[in-house]
PDB file of N, CA, C, O and CB in Angstrom:
ATOM      1  N   MET A   1    -150.172  79.408 -64.840  1.00  0.00           N
ATOM      2  CA  MET A   1    -149.441  79.456 -66.075  1.00  0.00           C
ATOM      3  C   MET A   1    -148.490  80.648 -66.042  1.00  0.00           C
ATOM      4  O   MET A   1    -148.942  81.792 -66.011  1.00  0.00           O
ATOM      5  CB  MET A   1    -150.400  79.537 -67.276  1.00  0.00           C
ATOM      6  N   PRO A   2    -147.167  80.399 -66.049  1.00  0.00           N
ATOM      7  CA  PRO A   2    -146.218  81.500 -66.080  1.00  0.00           C
ATOM      8  C   PRO A   2    -146.224  82.209 -67.436  1.00  0.00           C
ATOM      9  O   PRO A   2    -146.253  81.573 -68.490  1.00  0.00           O
ATOM     10  CB  PRO A   2    -144.818  80.992 -65.759  1.00  0.00           C
ATOM     11  N   LEU A   3    -146.195  83.512 -67.381  1.00  0.00           N
ATOM     12  CA  LEU A   3    -146.099  84.339 -68.585  1.00  0.00           C
ATOM     13  C   LEU A   3    -144.798  85.128 -68.454  1.00  0.00           C
ATOM     14  O   LEU A   3    -144.671  85.990 -67.585  1.00  0.00           O
ATOM     15  CB  LEU A   3    -147.364  85.302 -68.757  1.00  0.00           C
ATOM     16  N   ILE A   4    -143.841  84.828 -69.316  1.00  0.00           N
ATOM     17  CA  ILE A   4    -142.531  85.454 -69.265  1.00  0.00           C
ATOM     18  C   ILE A   4    -142.444  86.446 -70.413  1.00  0.00           C
ATOM     19  O   ILE A   4    -142.694  86.093 -71.565  1.00  0.00           O
ATOM     20  CB  ILE A   4    -141.386  84.394 -69.342  1.00  0.00           C
ATOM     21  N   SER A   5    -142.092  87.679 -70.103  1.00  0.00           N
ATOM     22  CA  SER A   5    -141.948  88.720 -71.114  1.00  0.00           C
ATOM     23  C   SER A   5    -140.478  89.101 -71.216  1.00  0.00           C
ATOM     24  O   SER A   5    -139.852  89.475 -70.225  1.00  0.00           O
ATOM     25  CB  SER A   5    -142.824  89.964 -70.774  1.00  0.00           C
ATOM     26  N   ILE A   6    -139.935  89.001 -72.426  1.00  0.00           N
ATOM     27  CA  ILE A   6    -138.558  89.405 -72.699  1.00  0.00           C
ATOM     28  C   ILE A   6    -138.638  90.637 -73.586  1.00  0.00           C
ATOM     29  O   ILE A   6    -139.203  90.587 -74.679  1.00  0.00           O
ATOM     30  CB  ILE A   6    -137.721  88.243 -73.382  1.00  0.00           C
ATOM     31  N   ARG A   7    -138.075  91.733 -73.118  1.00  0.00           N
ATOM     32  CA  ARG A   7    -138.108  92.980 -73.889  1.00  0.00           C
ATOM     33  C   ARG A   7    -136.685  93.323 -74.298  1.00  0.00           C
ATOM     34  O   ARG A   7    -135.795  93.455 -73.457  1.00  0.00           O
ATOM     35  CB  ARG A   7    -138.752  94.150 -73.064  1.00  0.00           C
ATOM     36  N   LEU A   8    -136.487  93.463 -75.592  1.00  0.00           N
ATOM     37  CA  LEU A   8    -135.179  93.774 -76.154  1.00  0.00           C
ATOM     38  C   LEU A   8    -135.258  95.073 -76.934  1.00  0.00           C
ATOM     39  O   LEU A   8    -136.264  95.356 -77.583  1.00  0.00           O
ATOM     40  CB  LEU A   8    -134.677  92.629 -77.055  1.00  0.00           C
ATOM     41  N   ILE A   9    -134.206  95.853 -76.870  1.00  0.00           N
ATOM     42  CA  ILE A   9    -134.115  97.013 -77.746  1.00  0.00           C
ATOM     43  C   ILE A   9    -133.619  96.499 -79.087  1.00  0.00           C
ATOM     44  O   ILE A   9    -132.608  95.799 -79.156  1.00  0.00           O
ATOM     45  CB  ILE A   9    -133.163  98.133 -77.156  1.00  0.00           C
ATOM     46  N   ARG A  10    -134.325  96.843 -80.140  1.00  0.00           N
ATOM     47  CA  ARG A  10    -133.954  96.399 -81.476  1.00  0.00           C
ATOM     48  C   ARG A  10    -132.526  96.829 -81.781  1.00  0.00           C
ATOM     49  O   ARG A  10    -132.143  97.979 -81.563  1.00  0.00           O
ATOM     50  CB  ARG A  10    -134.930  96.959 -82.533  1.00  0.00           C
ATOM     51  N   ARG A  11    -131.747  95.876 -82.292  1.00  0.00           N
ATOM     52  CA  ARG A  11    -130.345  96.130 -82.614  1.00  0.00           C
ATOM     53  C   ARG A  11    -130.186  96.285 -84.120  1.00  0.00           C
ATOM     54  O   ARG A  11    -131.108  96.016 -84.890  1.00  0.00           O
ATOM     55  CB  ARG A  11    -129.442  94.990 -82.085  1.00  0.00           C
ATOM     56  N   ALA A  12    -128.993  96.726 -84.525  1.00  0.00           N
ATOM     57  CA  ALA A  12    -128.708  96.861 -85.956  1.00  0.00           C
ATOM     58  C   ALA A  12    -128.845  95.508 -86.651  1.00  0.00           C
ATOM     59  O   ALA A  12    -129.369  95.422 -87.762  1.00  0.00           O
ATOM     60  CB  ALA A  12    -127.288  97.439 -86.179  1.00  0.00           C
ATOM     61  N   GLU A  13    -128.373  94.460 -85.991  1.00  0.00           N
ATOM     62  CA  GLU A  13    -128.544  93.096 -86.493  1.00  0.00           C
ATOM     63  C   GLU A  13    -129.814  92.536 -85.848  1.00  0.00           C
ATOM     64  O   GLU A  13    -129.838  92.300 -84.640  1.00  0.00           O
ATOM     65  CB  GLU A  13    -127.279  92.189 -86.174  1.00  0.00           C
ATOM     66  N   PRO A  14    -130.852  92.325 -86.628  1.00  0.00           N
ATOM     67  CA  PRO A  14    -132.104  91.837 -86.035  1.00  0.00           C
ATOM     68  C   PRO A  14    -131.940  90.477 -85.356  1.00  0.00           C
ATOM     69  O   PRO A  14    -131.111  89.660 -85.758  1.00  0.00           O
ATOM     70  CB  PRO A  14    -133.182  91.742 -87.103  1.00  0.00           C
ATOM     71  N   THR A  15    -132.729  90.261 -84.343  1.00  0.00           N
ATOM     72  CA  THR A  15    -132.755  88.962 -83.685  1.00  0.00           C
ATOM     73  C   THR A  15    -133.334  87.959 -84.660  1.00  0.00           C
ATOM     74  O   THR A  15    -134.394  88.193 -85.242  1.00  0.00           O
ATOM     75  CB  THR A  15    -133.579  89.002 -82.360  1.00  0.00           C
ATOM     76  N   THR A  16    -132.647  86.847 -84.841  1.00  0.00           N
ATOM     77  CA  THR A  16    -133.101  85.840 -85.808  1.00  0.00           C
ATOM     78  C   THR A  16    -134.162  84.936 -85.183  1.00  0.00           C
ATOM     79  O   THR A  16    -134.310  84.881 -83.962  1.00  0.00           O
ATOM     80  CB  THR A  16    -131.911  84.993 -86.311  1.00  0.00           C
ATOM     81  N   ARG A  17    -134.880  84.246 -86.025  1.00  0.00           N
ATOM     82  CA  ARG A  17    -135.867  83.275 -85.520  1.00  0.00           C
ATOM     83  C   ARG A  17    -135.181  82.198 -84.691  1.00  0.00           C
ATOM     84  O   ARG A  17    -135.731  81.716 -83.701  1.00  0.00           O
ATOM     85  CB  ARG A  17    -136.646  82.627 -86.689  1.00  0.00           C
ATOM     86  N   GLU A  18    -133.974  81.827 -85.107  1.00  0.00           N
ATOM     87  CA  GLU A  18    -133.223  80.817 -84.372  1.00  0.00           C
ATOM     88  C   GLU A  18    -132.873  81.316 -82.965  1.00  0.00           C
ATOM     89  O   GLU A  18    -132.993  80.567 -81.995  1.00  0.00           O
ATOM     90  CB  GLU A  18    -131.944  80.440 -85.139  1.00  0.00           C
ATOM     91  N   GLN A  19    -132.447  82.564 -82.851  1.00  0.00           N
ATOM     92  CA  GLN A  19    -132.144  83.140 -81.538  1.00  0.00           C
ATOM     93  C   GLN A  19    -133.401  83.225 -80.680  1.00  0.00           C
ATOM     94  O   GLN A  19    -133.362  82.925 -79.487  1.00  0.00           O
ATOM     95  CB  GLN A  19    -131.516  84.535 -81.692  1.00  0.00           C
ATOM     96  N   GLU A  20    -134.513  83.632 -81.285  1.00  0.00           N
ATOM     97  CA  GLU A  20    -135.774  83.704 -80.536  1.00  0.00           C
ATOM     98  C   GLU A  20    -136.189  82.326 -80.044  1.00  0.00           C
ATOM     99  O   GLU A  20    -136.628  82.173 -78.904  1.00  0.00           O
ATOM    100  CB  GLU A  20    -136.888  84.309 -81.407  1.00  0.00           C
ATOM    101  N   ALA A  21    -136.049  81.322 -80.908  1.00  0.00           N
ATOM    102  CA  ALA A  21    -136.398  79.952 -80.517  1.00  0.00           C
ATOM    103  C   ALA A  21    -135.517  79.473 -79.367  1.00  0.00           C
ATOM    104  O   ALA A  21    -135.988  78.792 -78.457  1.00  0.00           O
ATOM    105  CB  ALA A  21    -136.265  78.999 -81.717  1.00  0.00           C
ATOM    106  N   THR A  22    -134.240  79.831 -79.415  1.00  0.00           N
ATOM    107  CA  THR A  22    -133.315  79.456 -78.340  1.00  0.00           C
ATOM    108  C   THR A  22    -133.685  80.140 -77.036  1.00  0.00           C
ATOM    109  O   THR A  22    -133.631  79.516 -75.977  1.00  0.00           O
ATOM    110  CB  THR A  22    -131.876  79.805 -78.721  1.00  0.00           C
ATOM    111  N   LEU A  23    -134.063  81.423 -77.094  1.00  0.00           N
ATOM    112  CA  LEU A  23    -134.517  82.136 -75.898  1.00  0.00           C
ATOM    113  C   LEU A  23    -135.758  81.472 -75.309  1.00  0.00           C
ATOM    114  O   LEU A  23    -135.830  81.239 -74.102  1.00  0.00           O
ATOM    115  CB  LEU A  23    -134.812  83.608 -76.228  1.00  0.00           C
ATOM    116  N   ILE A  24    -136.722  81.172 -76.155  1.00  0.00           N
ATOM    117  CA  ILE A  24    -137.976  80.558 -75.680  1.00  0.00           C
ATOM    118  C   ILE A  24    -137.700  79.203 -75.037  1.00  0.00           C
ATOM    119  O   ILE A  24    -138.217  78.905 -73.961  1.00  0.00           O
ATOM    120  CB  ILE A  24    -138.982  80.397 -76.847  1.00  0.00           C
ATOM    121  N   ALA A  25    -136.886  78.384 -75.697  1.00  0.00           N
ATOM    122  CA  ALA A  25    -136.570  77.065 -75.143  1.00  0.00           C
ATOM    123  C   ALA A  25    -135.802  77.184 -73.835  1.00  0.00           C
ATOM    124  O   ALA A  25    -136.068  76.444 -72.887  1.00  0.00           O
ATOM    125  CB  ALA A  25    -135.762  76.245 -76.148  1.00  0.00           C
ATOM    126  N   GLY A  26    -134.851  78.111 -73.780  1.00  0.00           N
ATOM    127  CA  GLY A  26    -134.046  78.279 -72.569  1.00  0.00           C
ATOM    128  C   GLY A  26    -134.844  78.770 -71.382  1.00  0.00           C
ATOM    129  O   GLY A  26    -134.675  78.275 -70.267  1.00  0.00           O
ATOM    130  N   VAL A  27    -135.716  79.743 -71.613  1.00  0.00           N
ATOM    131  CA  VAL A  27    -136.545  80.273 -70.522  1.00  0.00           C
ATOM    132  C   VAL A  27    -137.539  79.203 -70.054  1.00  0.00           C
ATOM    133  O   VAL A  27    -137.792  79.064 -68.857  1.00  0.00           O
ATOM    134  CB  VAL A  27    -137.304  81.558 -70.979  1.00  0.00           C
ATOM    135  N   THR A  28    -138.086  78.465 -70.985  1.00  0.00           N
ATOM    136  CA  THR A  28    -139.015  77.386 -70.621  1.00  0.00           C
ATOM    137  C   THR A  28    -138.305  76.345 -69.767  1.00  0.00           C
ATOM    138  O   THR A  28    -138.846  75.896 -68.757  1.00  0.00           O
ATOM    139  CB  THR A  28    -139.610  76.724 -71.886  1.00  0.00           C
ATOM    140  N   LYS A  29    -137.090  75.956 -70.169  1.00  0.00           N
ATOM    141  CA  LYS A  29    -136.311  74.974 -69.409  1.00  0.00           C
ATOM    142  C   LYS A  29    -135.965  75.516 -68.022  1.00  0.00           C
ATOM    143  O   LYS A  29    -136.013  74.778 -67.037  1.00  0.00           O
ATOM    144  CB  LYS A  29    -135.022  74.600 -70.170  1.00  0.00           C
ATOM    145  N   LEU A  30    -135.621  76.791 -67.944  1.00  0.00           N
ATOM    146  CA  LEU A  30    -135.314  77.411 -66.653  1.00  0.00           C
ATOM    147  C   LEU A  30    -136.525  77.353 -65.716  1.00  0.00           C
ATOM    148  O   LEU A  30    -136.380  77.026 -64.538  1.00  0.00           O
ATOM    149  CB  LEU A  30    -134.867  78.873 -66.853  1.00  0.00           C
ATOM    150  N   MET A  31    -137.706  77.665 -66.229  1.00  0.00           N
ATOM    151  CA  MET A  31    -138.927  77.610 -65.414  1.00  0.00           C
ATOM    152  C   MET A  31    -139.198  76.181 -64.946  1.00  0.00           C
ATOM    153  O   MET A  31    -139.649  75.959 -63.822  1.00  0.00           O
ATOM    154  CB  MET A  31    -140.138  78.148 -66.214  1.00  0.00           C
ATOM    155  N   GLN A  32    -138.919  75.224 -65.818  1.00  0.00           N
ATOM    156  CA  GLN A  32    -139.105  73.819 -65.461  1.00  0.00           C
ATOM    157  C   GLN A  32    -138.119  73.413 -64.365  1.00  0.00           C
ATOM    158  O   GLN A  32    -138.500  72.757 -63.395  1.00  0.00           O
ATOM    159  CB  GLN A  32    -138.929  72.918 -66.702  1.00  0.00           C
ATOM    160  N   ASP A  33    -136.860  73.801 -64.521  1.00  0.00           N
ATOM    161  CA  ASP A  33    -135.826  73.408 -63.562  1.00  0.00           C
ATOM    162  C   ASP A  33    -135.962  74.104 -62.217  1.00  0.00           C
ATOM    163  O   ASP A  33    -135.782  73.478 -61.172  1.00  0.00           O
ATOM    164  CB  ASP A  33    -134.468  73.693 -64.134  1.00  0.00           C
ATOM    165  N   VAL A  34    -136.277  75.392 -62.234  1.00  0.00           N
ATOM    166  CA  VAL A  34    -136.286  76.178 -61.000  1.00  0.00           C
ATOM    167  C   VAL A  34    -137.624  76.100 -60.272  1.00  0.00           C
ATOM    168  O   VAL A  34    -137.664  75.947 -59.051  1.00  0.00           O
ATOM    169  CB  VAL A  34    -135.956  77.625 -61.306  1.00  0.00           C
ATOM    170  N   LEU A  35    -138.721  76.206 -61.025  1.00  0.00           N
ATOM    171  CA  LEU A  35    -140.044  76.266 -60.391  1.00  0.00           C
ATOM    172  C   LEU A  35    -140.891  75.017 -60.625  1.00  0.00           C
ATOM    173  O   LEU A  35    -142.062  74.976 -60.248  1.00  0.00           O
ATOM    174  CB  LEU A  35    -140.791  77.468 -60.898  1.00  0.00           C
ATOM    175  N   ASP A  36    -140.297  74.000 -61.247  1.00  0.00           N
ATOM    176  CA  ASP A  36    -140.984  72.738 -61.498  1.00  0.00           C
ATOM    177  C   ASP A  36    -142.257  72.931 -62.331  1.00  0.00           C
ATOM    178  O   ASP A  36    -143.250  72.233 -62.130  1.00  0.00           O
ATOM    179  CB  ASP A  36    -141.328  72.065 -60.177  1.00  0.00           C
ATOM    180  N   GLU A  37    -142.214  73.881 -63.262  1.00  0.00           N
ATOM    181  CA  GLU A  37    -143.358  74.141 -64.146  1.00  0.00           C
ATOM    182  C   GLU A  37    -143.347  73.150 -65.303  1.00  0.00           C
ATOM    183  O   GLU A  37    -142.286  72.741 -65.774  1.00  0.00           O
ATOM    184  CB  GLU A  37    -143.328  75.602 -64.682  1.00  0.00           C
ATOM    185  N   LEU A  38    -144.523  72.773 -65.748  1.00  0.00           N
ATOM    186  CA  LEU A  38    -144.634  71.939 -66.942  1.00  0.00           C
ATOM    187  C   LEU A  38    -144.337  72.806 -68.161  1.00  0.00           C
ATOM    188  O   LEU A  38    -144.846  73.923 -68.256  1.00  0.00           O
ATOM    189  CB  LEU A  38    -146.053  71.280 -67.050  1.00  0.00           C
ATOM    190  N   PRO A  39    -143.525  72.314 -69.094  1.00  0.00           N
ATOM    191  CA  PRO A  39    -143.187  73.120 -70.266  1.00  0.00           C
ATOM    192  C   PRO A  39    -144.414  73.631 -71.017  1.00  0.00           C
ATOM    193  O   PRO A  39    -144.404  74.749 -71.533  1.00  0.00           O
ATOM    194  CB  PRO A  39    -142.327  72.317 -71.202  1.00  0.00           C
ATOM    195  N   GLN A  40    -145.459  72.827 -71.080  1.00  0.00           N
ATOM    196  CA  GLN A  40    -146.656  73.243 -71.821  1.00  0.00           C
ATOM    197  C   GLN A  40    -147.436  74.356 -71.120  1.00  0.00           C
ATOM    198  O   GLN A  40    -148.372  74.915 -71.692  1.00  0.00           O
ATOM    199  CB  GLN A  40    -147.566  72.052 -72.033  1.00  0.00           C
ATOM    200  N   SER A  41    -147.051  74.676 -69.885  1.00  0.00           N
ATOM    201  CA  SER A  41    -147.753  75.754 -69.175  1.00  0.00           C
ATOM    202  C   SER A  41    -147.016  77.088 -69.266  1.00  0.00           C
ATOM    203  O   SER A  41    -147.531  78.112 -68.817  1.00  0.00           O
ATOM    204  CB  SER A  41    -147.940  75.377 -67.715  1.00  0.00           C
ATOM    205  N   VAL A  42    -145.808  77.082 -69.848  1.00  0.00           N
ATOM    206  CA  VAL A  42    -144.989  78.290 -69.893  1.00  0.00           C
ATOM    207  C   VAL A  42    -145.241  79.048 -71.200  1.00  0.00           C
ATOM    208  O   VAL A  42    -145.163  78.477 -72.287  1.00  0.00           O
ATOM    209  CB  VAL A  42    -143.488  77.936 -69.751  1.00  0.00           C
ATOM    210  N   VAL A  43    -145.543  80.333 -71.074  1.00  0.00           N
ATOM    211  CA  VAL A  43    -145.744  81.208 -72.230  1.00  0.00           C
ATOM    212  C   VAL A  43    -144.622  82.241 -72.220  1.00  0.00           C
ATOM    213  O   VAL A  43    -144.368  82.879 -71.198  1.00  0.00           O
ATOM    214  CB  VAL A  43    -147.166  81.902 -72.199  1.00  0.00           C
ATOM    215  N   VAL A  44    -143.948  82.406 -73.366  1.00  0.00           N
ATOM    216  CA  VAL A  44    -142.851  83.366 -73.487  1.00  0.00           C
ATOM    217  C   VAL A  44    -143.192  84.342 -74.609  1.00  0.00           C
ATOM    218  O   VAL A  44    -143.538  83.937 -75.719  1.00  0.00           O
ATOM    219  CB  VAL A  44    -141.485  82.641 -73.763  1.00  0.00           C
ATOM    220  N   ILE A  45    -143.091  85.622 -74.304  1.00  0.00           N
ATOM    221  CA  ILE A  45    -143.342  86.677 -75.290  1.00  0.00           C
ATOM    222  C   ILE A  45    -142.058  87.471 -75.458  1.00  0.00           C
ATOM    223  O   ILE A  45    -141.481  87.946 -74.480  1.00  0.00           O
ATOM    224  CB  ILE A  45    -144.531  87.610 -74.854  1.00  0.00           C
ATOM    225  N   ILE A  46    -141.611  87.612 -76.703  1.00  0.00           N
ATOM    226  CA  ILE A  46    -140.432  88.420 -77.000  1.00  0.00           C
ATOM    227  C   ILE A  46    -140.911  89.674 -77.708  1.00  0.00           C
ATOM    228  O   ILE A  46    -141.562  89.605 -78.751  1.00  0.00           O
ATOM    229  CB  ILE A  46    -139.387  87.633 -77.872  1.00  0.00           C
ATOM    230  N   ASP A  47    -140.585  90.807 -77.134  1.00  0.00           N
ATOM    231  CA  ASP A  47    -141.004  92.093 -77.677  1.00  0.00           C
ATOM    232  C   ASP A  47    -139.761  92.909 -77.985  1.00  0.00           C
ATOM    233  O   ASP A  47    -138.995  93.247 -77.082  1.00  0.00           O
ATOM    234  CB  ASP A  47    -141.942  92.852 -76.689  1.00  0.00           C
ATOM    235  N   GLU A  48    -139.558  93.227 -79.264  1.00  0.00           N
ATOM    236  CA  GLU A  48    -138.423  94.073 -79.638  1.00  0.00           C
ATOM    237  C   GLU A  48    -138.914  95.508 -79.779  1.00  0.00           C
ATOM    238  O   GLU A  48    -139.868  95.789 -80.505  1.00  0.00           O
ATOM    239  CB  GLU A  48    -137.756  93.577 -80.965  1.00  0.00           C
ATOM    240  N   ILE A  49    -138.247  96.397 -79.076  1.00  0.00           N
ATOM    241  CA  ILE A  49    -138.675  97.783 -78.996  1.00  0.00           C
ATOM    242  C   ILE A  49    -137.763  98.647 -79.859  1.00  0.00           C
ATOM    243  O   ILE A  49    -136.539  98.517 -79.812  1.00  0.00           O
ATOM    244  CB  ILE A  49    -138.674  98.276 -77.533  1.00  0.00           C
ATOM    245  N   ASP A  50    -138.363  99.520 -80.637  1.00  0.00           N
ATOM    246  CA  ASP A  50    -137.593 100.467 -81.426  1.00  0.00           C
ATOM    247  C   ASP A  50    -136.777 101.338 -80.479  1.00  0.00           C
ATOM    248  O   ASP A  50    -137.322 101.835 -79.493  1.00  0.00           O
ATOM    249  CB  ASP A  50    -138.519 101.334 -82.328  1.00  0.00           C
ATOM    250  N   PRO A  51    -135.480 101.540 -80.746  1.00  0.00           N
ATOM    251  CA  PRO A  51    -134.658 102.324 -79.821  1.00  0.00           C
ATOM    252  C   PRO A  51    -135.110 103.777 -79.665  1.00  0.00           C
ATOM    253  O   PRO A  51    -134.726 104.440 -78.702  1.00  0.00           O
ATOM    254  CB  PRO A  51    -133.235 102.302 -80.282  1.00  0.00           C
ATOM    255  N   ASP A  52    -135.919 104.278 -80.601  1.00  0.00           N
ATOM    256  CA  ASP A  52    -136.474 105.630 -80.436  1.00  0.00           C
ATOM    257  C   ASP A  52    -137.624 105.650 -79.436  1.00  0.00           C
ATOM    258  O   ASP A  52    -138.025 106.718 -78.975  1.00  0.00           O
ATOM    259  CB  ASP A  52    -136.954 106.174 -81.783  1.00  0.00           C
ATOM    260  N   ASN A  53    -138.156 104.476 -79.097  1.00  0.00           N
ATOM    261  CA  ASN A  53    -139.282 104.371 -78.162  1.00  0.00           C
ATOM    262  C   ASN A  53    -138.840 103.954 -76.765  1.00  0.00           C
ATOM    263  O   ASN A  53    -139.658 103.495 -75.968  1.00  0.00           O
ATOM    264  CB  ASN A  53    -140.301 103.380 -78.687  1.00  0.00           C
ATOM    265  N   TRP A  54    -137.559 104.108 -76.464  1.00  0.00           N
ATOM    266  CA  TRP A  54    -136.993 103.752 -75.173  1.00  0.00           C
ATOM    267  C   TRP A  54    -136.067 104.887 -74.780  1.00  0.00           C
ATOM    268  O   TRP A  54    -135.283 105.347 -75.610  1.00  0.00           O
ATOM    269  CB  TRP A  54    -136.237 102.368 -75.219  1.00  0.00           C
ATOM    270  N   GLY A  55    -136.130 105.339 -73.575  1.00  0.00           N
ATOM    271  CA  GLY A  55    -135.267 106.443 -73.185  1.00  0.00           C
ATOM    272  C   GLY A  55    -134.710 106.299 -71.796  1.00  0.00           C
ATOM    273  O   GLY A  55    -135.292 105.641 -70.934  1.00  0.00           O
ATOM    274  N   GLU A  56    -133.580 106.923 -71.595  1.00  0.00           N
ATOM    275  CA  GLU A  56    -132.937 107.012 -70.287  1.00  0.00           C
ATOM    276  C   GLU A  56    -132.366 108.418 -70.164  1.00  0.00           C
ATOM    277  O   GLU A  56    -132.004 109.037 -71.165  1.00  0.00           O
ATOM    278  CB  GLU A  56    -131.815 105.913 -70.108  1.00  0.00           C
ATOM    279  N   VAL A  57    -132.290 108.903 -68.981  1.00  0.00           N
ATOM    280  CA  VAL A  57    -131.733 110.227 -68.666  1.00  0.00           C
ATOM    281  C   VAL A  57    -132.191 111.311 -69.641  1.00  0.00           C
ATOM    282  O   VAL A  57    -131.419 112.202 -69.996  1.00  0.00           O
ATOM    283  CB  VAL A  57    -130.218 110.160 -68.664  1.00  0.00           C
ATOM    284  N   GLY A  58    -133.431 111.230 -70.064  1.00  0.00           N
ATOM    285  CA  GLY A  58    -134.019 112.267 -70.902  1.00  0.00           C
ATOM    286  C   GLY A  58    -133.713 112.175 -72.384  1.00  0.00           C
ATOM    287  O   GLY A  58    -134.046 113.093 -73.133  1.00  0.00           O
ATOM    288  N   GLU A  59    -133.081 111.083 -72.833  1.00  0.00           N
ATOM    289  CA  GLU A  59    -132.765 110.928 -74.246  1.00  0.00           C
ATOM    290  C   GLU A  59    -133.182 109.546 -74.729  1.00  0.00           C
ATOM    291  O   GLU A  59    -133.232 108.586 -73.961  1.00  0.00           O
ATOM    292  CB  GLU A  59    -131.266 111.155 -74.495  1.00  0.00           C
ATOM    293  N   SER A  60    -133.484 109.472 -76.039  1.00  0.00           N
ATOM    294  CA  SER A  60    -133.850 108.168 -76.599  1.00  0.00           C
ATOM    295  C   SER A  60    -132.619 107.261 -76.608  1.00  0.00           C
ATOM    296  O   SER A  60    -131.480 107.727 -76.589  1.00  0.00           O
ATOM    297  CB  SER A  60    -134.434 108.321 -78.039  1.00  0.00           C
ATOM    298  N   PHE A  61    -132.878 105.976 -76.638  1.00  0.00           N
ATOM    299  CA  PHE A  61    -131.773 105.035 -76.647  1.00  0.00           C
ATOM    300  C   PHE A  61    -130.981 105.133 -77.947  1.00  0.00           C
ATOM    301  O   PHE A  61    -129.788 104.831 -77.966  1.00  0.00           O
ATOM    302  CB  PHE A  61    -132.286 103.614 -76.447  1.00  0.00           C
ATOM    303  N   SER A  62    -131.625 105.549 -79.028  1.00  0.00           N
ATOM    304  CA  SER A  62    -130.896 105.755 -80.290  1.00  0.00           C
ATOM    305  C   SER A  62    -129.786 106.778 -80.108  1.00  0.00           C
ATOM    306  O   SER A  62    -128.660 106.558 -80.555  1.00  0.00           O
ATOM    307  CB  SER A  62    -131.858 106.213 -81.407  1.00  0.00           C
ATOM    308  N   VAL A  63    -130.092 107.895 -79.455  1.00  0.00           N
ATOM    309  CA  VAL A  63    -129.102 108.935 -79.201  1.00  0.00           C
ATOM    310  C   VAL A  63    -128.018 108.414 -78.261  1.00  0.00           C
ATOM    311  O   VAL A  63    -126.832 108.630 -78.507  1.00  0.00           O
ATOM    312  CB  VAL A  63    -129.772 110.189 -78.607  1.00  0.00           C
ATOM    313  N   LEU A  64    -128.411 107.736 -77.196  1.00  0.00           N
ATOM    314  CA  LEU A  64    -127.442 107.205 -76.250  1.00  0.00           C
ATOM    315  C   LEU A  64    -126.531 106.173 -76.913  1.00  0.00           C
ATOM    316  O   LEU A  64    -125.327 106.155 -76.661  1.00  0.00           O
ATOM    317  CB  LEU A  64    -128.159 106.584 -75.053  1.00  0.00           C
ATOM    318  N   ARG A  65    -127.099 105.321 -77.753  1.00  0.00           N
ATOM    319  CA  ARG A  65    -126.331 104.297 -78.459  1.00  0.00           C
ATOM    320  C   ARG A  65    -125.272 104.948 -79.356  1.00  0.00           C
ATOM    321  O   ARG A  65    -124.124 104.504 -79.396  1.00  0.00           O
ATOM    322  CB  ARG A  65    -127.271 103.400 -79.299  1.00  0.00           C
ATOM    323  N   GLN A  66    -125.667 106.001 -80.069  1.00  0.00           N
ATOM    324  CA  GLN A  66    -124.726 106.703 -80.939  1.00  0.00           C
ATOM    325  C   GLN A  66    -123.605 107.343 -80.121  1.00  0.00           C
ATOM    326  O   GLN A  66    -122.438 107.293 -80.508  1.00  0.00           O
ATOM    327  CB  GLN A  66    -125.457 107.773 -81.768  1.00  0.00           C
ATOM    328  N   ARG A  67    -123.963 107.934 -79.006  1.00  0.00           N
ATOM    329  CA  ARG A  67    -122.971 108.591 -78.150  1.00  0.00           C
ATOM    330  C   ARG A  67    -121.991 107.563 -77.591  1.00  0.00           C
ATOM    331  O   ARG A  67    -120.784 107.801 -77.553  1.00  0.00           O
ATOM    332  CB  ARG A  67    -123.664 109.354 -76.997  1.00  0.00           C
ATOM    333  N   ARG A  68    -122.516 106.427 -77.161  1.00  0.00           N
ATOM    334  CA  ARG A  68    -121.651 105.389 -76.595  1.00  0.00           C
ATOM    335  C   ARG A  68    -120.729 104.793 -77.661  1.00  0.00           C
ATOM    336  O   ARG A  68    -119.578 104.464 -77.373  1.00  0.00           O
ATOM    337  CB  ARG A  68    -122.500 104.280 -75.954  1.00  0.00           C
ATOM    338  N   ALA A  69    -121.229 104.652 -78.886  1.00  0.00           N
ATOM    339  CA  ALA A  69    -120.408 104.110 -79.976  1.00  0.00           C
ATOM    340  C   ALA A  69    -119.279 105.058 -80.326  1.00  0.00           C
ATOM    341  O   ALA A  69    -118.194 104.619 -80.707  1.00  0.00           O
ATOM    342  CB  ALA A  69    -121.265 103.841 -81.216  1.00  0.00           C
ATOM    343  N   ALA A  70    -119.527 106.375 -80.197  1.00  0.00           N
ATOM    344  CA  ALA A  70    -118.509 107.370 -80.538  1.00  0.00           C
ATOM    345  C   ALA A  70    -117.439 107.499 -79.457  1.00  0.00           C
ATOM    346  O   ALA A  70    -116.330 107.962 -79.724  1.00  0.00           O
ATOM    347  CB  ALA A  70    -119.162 108.719 -80.772  1.00  0.00           C
ATOM    348  N   ALA A  71    -117.776 107.090 -78.240  1.00  0.00           N
ATOM    349  CA  ALA A  71    -116.838 107.232 -77.106  1.00  0.00           C
ATOM    350  C   ALA A  71    -115.740 106.180 -77.110  1.00  0.00           C
ATOM    351  O   ALA A  71    -114.886 106.176 -76.223  1.00  0.00           O
ATOM    352  CB  ALA A  71    -117.593 107.153 -75.794  1.00  0.00           C
TER     353      ALA A  71
END
């Protein structure tokens, strides 16, 4: 049973249920097409991470996002 984890940094505009459903359907179809998996065997988990809980180069993504927006 494939377990697919999608991790997104939470954006100002939240991911809608419709977008999540589209991601789940698309990833399931991809697994079916590429690896010949049965759709009922594919599990997809979408995890949205607070940008303060993600960091690069020693700074939170919130700080980096603000800096990039100002540039």
